[in-house]
C-alpha positions in Angstrom: -12.4 22.0 9.5 -15.9 20.6 9.5 -17.8 18.1 7.2 -21.6 18.4 6.8 -23.0 14.8 6.6 -26.8 14.7 6.4 -27.9 16.5 9.6 -24.7 16.1 11.6 -21.6 18.2 11.6 -18.3 16.3 12.2 -14.9 17.8 12.9 -12.4 16.2 10.5 -9.3 14.7 11.9 -5.9 16.2 11.1 -4.8 15.1 7.6 -2.3 12.2 7.9 1.1 12.7 6.5 3.6 9.9 5.6 7.3 9.8 5.8 9.2 8.7 2.7 9.7 5.3 4.3 6.1 4.8 5.2 5.0 5.9 1.7 7.5 3.5 0.1 6.0 0.6 2.1 2.4 1.5 1.1 3.4 1.8 -2.5 5.3 -1.5 -2.5 8.7 0.1 -3.4 12.0 0.7 -1.7 12.6 4.0 0.2 15.2 4.9 -2.3 12.7 4.7 -5.2 10.1 6.8 -3.2 12.8 9.3 -2.5 13.8 9.5 -6.2 10.1 10.0 -7.2 9.8 12.8 -4.6 13.1 14.4 -5.8 11.8 14.3 -9.4 8.6 16.0 -8.3 6.4 13.1 -9.1 4.8 13.4 -5.7 4.7 16.6 -3.6 6.5 16.7 -0.2 7.0 19.2 2.5 8.9 19.4 5.8 7.1 18.6 9.1 7.7 20.3 12.4 10.7 17.9 13.0 12.2 18.8 9.6 11.4 15.4 8.1 10.2 15.3 4.5 6.6 14.0 4.4 3.8 13.5 1.9 0.2 14.6 2.6 -2.2 11.6 2.7 -4.4 13.0 -0.2 -1.3 13.6 -2.4 -0.1 10.0 -1.7 -3.6 8.7 -2.4 -3.7 10.4 -5.8 -0.1 9.3 -6.6 -0.8 5.7 -5.7 -3.9 5.7 -8.0 -1.8 7.0 -10.9 1.0 4.5 -10.1 -1.5 1.7 -10.0 -2.7 2.5 -13.5 0.8 2.1 -14.9 0.7 -1.2 -16.8 4.3 -2.2 -15.9 4.7 -4.0 -19.2 8.4 -2.8 -19.3 9.1 -4.3 -15.9 9.6 -7.9 -15.0 6.9 -9.2 -12.6 8.1 -11.0 -9.5 7.2 -14.7 -9.0 4.9 -14.5 -6.1 1.5 -15.4 -4.6 -0.1 -12.3 -3.1 -0.8 -12.5 0.6 -4.2 -11.9 1.9 -3.4 -8.7 3.9 -3.0 -5.6 1.7 -1.7 -2.5 3.6 -2.4 0.6 1.5 -4.0 4.0 1.4 -7.7 4.8 1.1 -8.2 6.5 -2.3 -12.1 6.8 -2.4 -15.1 6.5 -0.2 -18.7 6.5 -1.6 -21.3 6.7 1.1 -24.9 5.6 0.7 -27.7 5.7 3.2 -26.9 2.3 4.6 -23.9 0.9 2.5 -20.5 2.3 1.5 -17.8 1.5 -1.0 -14.2 1.9 0.0 -11.3 1.8 -2.4 -7.7 1.0 -1.2 -4.6 1.3 -3.4 -2.1 -1.2 -2.0 1.0 -0.9 -4.2 -0.1 -1.9 -7.7 -3.3 -3.5 -6.3 -6.7 -1.6 -6.3 -9.1 -3.2 -3.8 -12.7 -2.3 -3.5 -14.8 -3.3 -0.5 -18.5 -2.9 0.1 -19.4 -2.5 3.8 -21.9 -0.7 6.0 -21.8 3.1 6.3 -21.8 2.5 10.1 -18.5 0.6 9.8 -16.9 3.3 7.7 -18.0 5.9 10.3 -16.9 3.8 13.3 -13.4 3.2 11.7 -13.2 7.0 10.9 -12.1 6.2 7.3 -11.1 9.1 5.2 -9.3 9.5 1.8 -5.6 9.6 2.4 -5.7 7.4 5.5 -3.7 4.3 5.9 -5.7 1.1 6.0 -5.3 -2.7 5.4 -7.6 -4.6 3.2 -7.9 -8.3 4.4 -9.3 -10.8 1.9 -10.8 -14.2 2.7 -11.7 -16.2 -0.2 -12.6 -19.8 -1.0 -11.5 -19.4 -4.6 -8.0 -18.1 -5.2 -6.2 -18.1 -8.6 -2.5 -18.1 -8.8 -0.8 -17.0 -12.0 2.8 -17.2 -13.1 3.9 -15.5 -16.3 
């Protein structure tokens, strides 16, 4: 599979797949919850060469966006202060000539980062790929319901 980017042709890497356990960690839920969602058909799965049930990266990215849009008003929010490392899945990449915008869905958190196009290319970022957003801030707000 090839991608035509400006005047260069790149061979795309094999699409990453995630086990139910890996998907659960990225979505911020238990493996049992992720398994129930898969059993209910909320997210598509298939068997890999070892017979394990896995989720394609693009499918998990789309599901994580839909899940992140759920308001959760019917669920009790945990009392927590979010850490500043957010493991998640890349859900969108917008490339400009020099700059790029990368979106990561980390459980219920949608993070957007502006970085150089060169950094995106060096990291080999693609939609559906696992990545961690790290946040450094001098102004952090902590809320408790």
